[in-house]
Structures are given as C-alpha cells and as structure tokens.
N, C-alpha and C positions, 0 to 999 in steps of 0.2 A: 726462272728456276733451273732450266737446263744449264745455263752458264754458271750459276752458283754451285750446281752439282759437279760440274767439271772442276771447279776450284777445290771442292772438298776432296775429290779423287786425287787431284794433283798434290794436295797437302798430305794425303795418305800414301804418296809414293808412286803414283801412276802418271803416265804421260798422256795429256789430253791431245786429241786431234780435232781441230775445229774444221767443219766442212762448210765451205762457201758454195752457195747454189748458183754458180755462174751459168750452168745449163738449165737446171730445174727451175730457176728463177724466171726463165723466159717462157715457162709453160704454166706453172702454178698448180698447187694441190687442189683437187676438186673440192668445192664447198657445197653446202646443202642446196643453195639456190643460185642459179645463174652461172654463166661462164665468166671467168676472170678476164679482164682486159690484158692482152698480151703486152709484156714490157719489152721495150726496144733493147737490143743487145748492148748499146752504149750505156743505157741507164743501169742495167744489171751489172755491167762491168764496173761502173762507178760505185755502186753499192758494195760490190765485192772488195774493191780497193780500200774502202773505208772500214771494213770489218775488223781488220787487225788492230787499227788504232783504238777502236772501241773495246776490243777484247783484252787489250793489254792491262786494263784495270782489273780484270777478273782472273786471268791466268798469266803465268810467267813464261816469256818466250826466250829463256836463256839457253845456254849450251849444255846444260846438265842433262842427265838421262831422263829427267822428268820435264824438260823444257817443252812447252806446247808447240805444235806445228799447225799450219793452216794449209788445207788442201782445197782446190777448186774443182768441182766435178765437171767443169767444162773441159778440163785437161784430157779426160778419157771419154767423155760423152761427145765432145765436139767432133772427134774423128771417127766416131762409130758409124759404120755404113748401115743402110737399111737391111741388107742381107745379114750382117752380123747381129743387128738388133733382133731380127725375127728368129734366126737360128739359135744364137747363143744365149739369148735372154727369154724371148717370147715363148720358146718351146717348153720352158719349165713352168708356165703359168696356165692354169685352167680358167677359161672364160667363165664357166659356171660359178667358180669360186669368186672371181672378181665381181660378177654381177650380183652376188649375194651380199656384198659389202653395203652397209647401211646408207652411206652417202650416195653410192651409185644407184641403189634401189629408189631412193627418194628423187634423184634427178631423172631417172627413167620414168617414174610415175608422173613427172611434171613435164618440163619443156625438153627433156632429153639432155644428152651430154656429148661433147665432141670426142673424137678418137684421141685428140691431143691430150685432153685432161684424163681420159680413161686410161691412157698409157703411162701417166705420171708414176704410178705405183711401180712399174717395171724399171724405170730409170732410177728411182730412189733405192730400190732393192739392189740394183747393180752397183750403186755407190758402196754398199756394204762389202760387196765382193772385192771391189778395188781397194778399199781401205784395209781389208784383211790381207789381200795379196801384197800390197805395198808396205804396210806397217805392222802387220800382225794384229790388227785391231780385233778385239774379242767382245767388246761391249759398246752398243750404240744407245745413246741417251736422247730422249726427246720428250715433248709434251704428251699428255695422255691422248690427245687427238691423233698422234702419230703412231699409235700402237700397231695398227694394221700394216702400215708401210714398213715399220721396222721388222715386224715378224716375217713379212714377205722377204726381206733381206736375209734374215736368219736362215730361212728355208733355202734361198738361192745359194747362199754360201755353202750350206751342207750339200746341196745337189751338185754344184759345180766344182767345189774344192774339197769336199769330203771333211770339212772342218766343223767343229761345234763352236758357235758364237752365241751371244746373249743379247737380250733387250731389256732396257730399263726406262720406264716412263715416269714422269712426275706429274702431279695433279695440276689441272688448270685452277688457278687461284681465284676464289671469289670471296667477297666480303661477307660478314655475318648476315647482312640483309639480302644476300643473293646477287648483288651487283658484281659485274666483272671487274677484277683487279686490273689496274693500269689505265683506267679512264679518268682523265683529269676532271676537275670540277666544272670546267667549261665545256665538257662533252668530248674533247679531243683525247688523243691517246698520249700515254707517257712514253717518251723516247729517251734512249741513252745519249743521242746526239744533242749537245748543248744548243745547236742552232735550231733544233725542233722543240726541245723543252729546256728552258733556261735552268741553270742550277738553282735559282731562287724558286721557280715553279716546282722543280723536282723536290726540293727541301720541304716546301709548304704542303705538297701532296701528302707526305708521310707524317708531318706534324699534325695534319688533320685526320689521321687514322682514328677510327672509333676505338673506344676502350675494349669493345668486344673482340676486336681483331688484332690489337697491337702486340700482345704477347705471342700470339701465333706467328705473326709476321717476323718478330724478333728471332724466333726459333728457326724459321725458314730462311730468312734473308741475311742474317748476320752470323758472326762466328764468336759470339759472346759465350762465356762459360756458364755452366749450369747455376753456379752461385750468383752470377750477375743477373741472369734471367729471373731467378727466384726473388732477388731484391727488387727488381723492377716490377714483377708481378705483385709483390706485396705493396709497393708504392702506389700502383694503379688502384688496388683495392681500397687502400686506406686514404689516399690523397689524390683522387683522380683529377681534381682541378689543377694540379701542378703539372700534369702531362709530362712527367719525367720520362716515361717509357717512350712516348711519341717523339720527344726531342732526341732521345738516344737513338731511336730507329732512324730518324731523319738525318742525324749526324753521321751515323755509321754508313748509311747508303750513299750519302752525298760525298763523303770521303772516298768511298769505293769507286764511284762512277766519275766524279769530277775533281777529286784531289783535295788535299788539306787547305790550300790557299783559297780555293773557291768556296769551300765549306765555311771557313772563317769569315769570308766576305758576306755570305748569305745569312749566317747566324747574326752577324752585326747588323745587317739590313733589317732582319726580322725584329731585333730589339729596338733599333733606331726608329722604325716606322711607328712603333707604339710608345715612343717617348722614353725608351730605356737605353738610348745610345745617341751618339752624335751623327746626325744626318750628313753633316759636312765632310765626314770621313769616308763616306761611301764613294766609290768610283762611279762614274756615270753609267757604265754598262749594267752594274748591279742595281743601281737605283732605278734605271729605266725598266729593267726586267721585273723588278718588284712592283713598280707602279702599274705595269701593264697587266699584272694579275688582278688589278682593281679596275675601276672605271677611270679613264683619263679624259678630261675635258681639254679641247684645243682652244688656246687663246690666240686669236689672230689679230693683226693690227686693226684697230677700230672697234673691236668687240668689247662689250661691257666687261670691265675687269674689277669691279668692286667685290668685296668678299661675299655679299649676298648673292650676286649673280654667279660667282664661281661655285658657291655651294649648290645652287640649283642646277647649273650646267653639269656639274660632276655627279649629280644624282644623290648627293648626301642630304639634300633637303627637297621636299616635294613642291615647295612654293617659297616665294620670297618672305611671306609671313612666317612660315615655319623656320626659315633660315634666321630671321631676326630674333625669334623667340629663343632659338638655340644659342645664338650669340649672347643675348642678355642673360641667359642661364649659366654662362661660362663654359659651354660645352664645345667650343670651336677652337682649334689651334691650326696654325700654319707653320710648317717646318718645326713642329713641336713647341711653338711659342703661342700662348693663348692670345686670341684676338677677342676683345670685348667691345670694340667699336664697329658698329654696323656700316660706317662710312669708310672703313679701312680699304686702301688700294695698294697692291704690291708695287714696290719699286724695283728697279733693275737689280739692285743688290740683294733682293730677297730670293731671286731665282737661283736654285742650286745648279751649278755648272752653266749658269746663264740661261737656263731653259726650263727647270722643273720647280713646281711647288708641291708640297705634300700637305693635303688637307686631312684633318681628322675631326670627326664628330663623336663626342663621348670618348670612351676608352677603346672601342674596337672597330669603328667604322672609318675606313681609310679610302681616299681617292686621290687622284693626281691631276695636276694642271700642267700641260705642255705648251710652252710659248712657241708659236710658229711664226717665222719671218722676222 
C-alpha cells in the first residue's frame, strides 16, 4: 500500500523519495513479542541494493522533476557518533512518552526490551529530519503500524528545523474474514521478488481473492477508472462464477510487478493447466513454478510409473482402487489428454521439457510429476 500510494502521488505531480533502511534494518522496529534477530550488515546491504530494481515497477526513476530518488539512511546514521546521537537527537525525546507507547508497554510487562530496539524510534525520527534537510520532504508515508514513529519524526523536524511537515499512514490490509493480506495459501508470505514468489504464484494468489474482497482490492491496488470498477462490481454480483474481477485484479498486479511478458506467460499457464491452452507452449520455468503450487510427485529410476501409481503418489487419488475408478469414469488426463487405460505408462516423449507431466483429475484437481535422473 505505501508503494502504491507513492505511485499515486507521483502521478499527481509529486516527487517520491524511497528510504532504504541500511541502518535501521540492522536494528529492527520493536514488535509486541520478543527481540528481533539482528541482521548482518552484508545482508542488509544486499537487501538495500535490490530495492531499486523492485521499486522501478511502482515509480519512475527518470530525470524529470517528479523522478523518484532512493536514499539510504546508513549514509547519515552510519557516521553518527554516540555524542551526536545523545545530544542532537536524544535530547528531544521524553523517556516517559516513549515508555507509554503500546508496544513498549507490552514488552516491559513481559520479557523486557533491549536499549537497541528501544532507541529505534529516535533513528527513524532522525530520518525525517535528514530527508527534509536534503530534499525538502514534507510528507512521510507508511503503514498504520508506523504512525508513532512517523509522528516522532514530525515533532523532531519541528524542534530541530522549525519546519512543519506531515504524516500519512495507510491501513494494514485484511481480508473480509479477518486474515492478514499477503499470506499465500501455503502459509508463506507474498513477495515482490520473483525468486521468493514466482509470477505464477503471485497471479494465482489474486485470482483466488474472495468475492467479498475483490472490488475493495481493485480500488486500492489498481488504477482502474470508476467506470471500469463499476462494471467489474456488477459482473461480480451477477456472474460471480466467471471471476472477471479476480482475473482483472491478478492481471493488473502481475503486469505492475512482473511485467507484461511474465503476465502473458502465467495467464497462458493458468489456462493450459486446466485444458484451455497448449501445455507445450509453456516455457519450463513457468510450467515448473505452476506445478510447484500443487503437489509434485518425484519419479525416480525404478519407481512405479503407471498412471495408477502416479495418481496415488501425487495425491490426486487416495488409493489405487480410487484411481482406477476415476480412470474408468473418464476423469483423468495427462498433459490435457484423457487417459482411459489403467495400464497406461508414460513414454519419454510424454514428458514436457523431458521432465514434467501434468496430471488432472476432473476439472479442477491438478498435480505434477517430475522425472528425476
């Protein structure tokens, strides 16, 4: 949400400043329970280097007056001496006020908090001072959980520089059922980095958005017009089974984060896996990413490789008897070709990219087979 908000401000004629936490990332914002593990400097530096590449999808880093810039708070925090920290920053903060913060109170009532995490607020507040001093920054944007930290910066800017600056927070997004947005179906987090969350997994996450959430997400996460949103809302109400709004949401956000080529590939993969496209046209990376969102059975040399065994190994059938029944009922396909012979065994030419089989039971149940060795 903060990144999309930056994009909206840039489209409105403002210059975004993206702050990388090269310094604060080595400390960590206090959380309700337990100390954070301290990250190594090299790890934080690597994260910081990767930020711009990920952000280029959200904001433009051109040479125009609105071109975004990236700052790293290690630049001014790394050289800050203890005396400067205590005199120039710490002097402006009341310990009583800091102790009254909800997170700090909860930590003190439990196992306590280190001075390292307790002082995080001061470092983030000083970031606002430096951003205003260097770039005239007058608005800091963050998630709702950052309100206290940002307001501390607003006050520090006023006290040190005599300037008036502002704070804007965006809500932490939850689904209609109360679950936290951004958790994948497998329980992991949703990442912008394609190495962490494949474009296919990203696309499928949004395709699976509940009807109760999809229009709200379209308003928040896309730049569609009011007329387009109204049409999609009507389509969801009248023809929810077509999932037009979900597909548009998934497409818009996959284009934004991964580009048009990756979006075209995952949309074709999504159709092909369910028999509405050619599996042979999929590149191996997209096919593998798609299958790994399902159950993938490994087929090693010497392993049983008949269709009945593969259905059981992949979890599509609970038993060999159930597998045979499904085959006889015409409910099994391999690479979108129906298999009606329970003695069927894959040949080398059946493996996509020499390695993969796509198994389907019925219309919606998909699994993969990966040939090993």
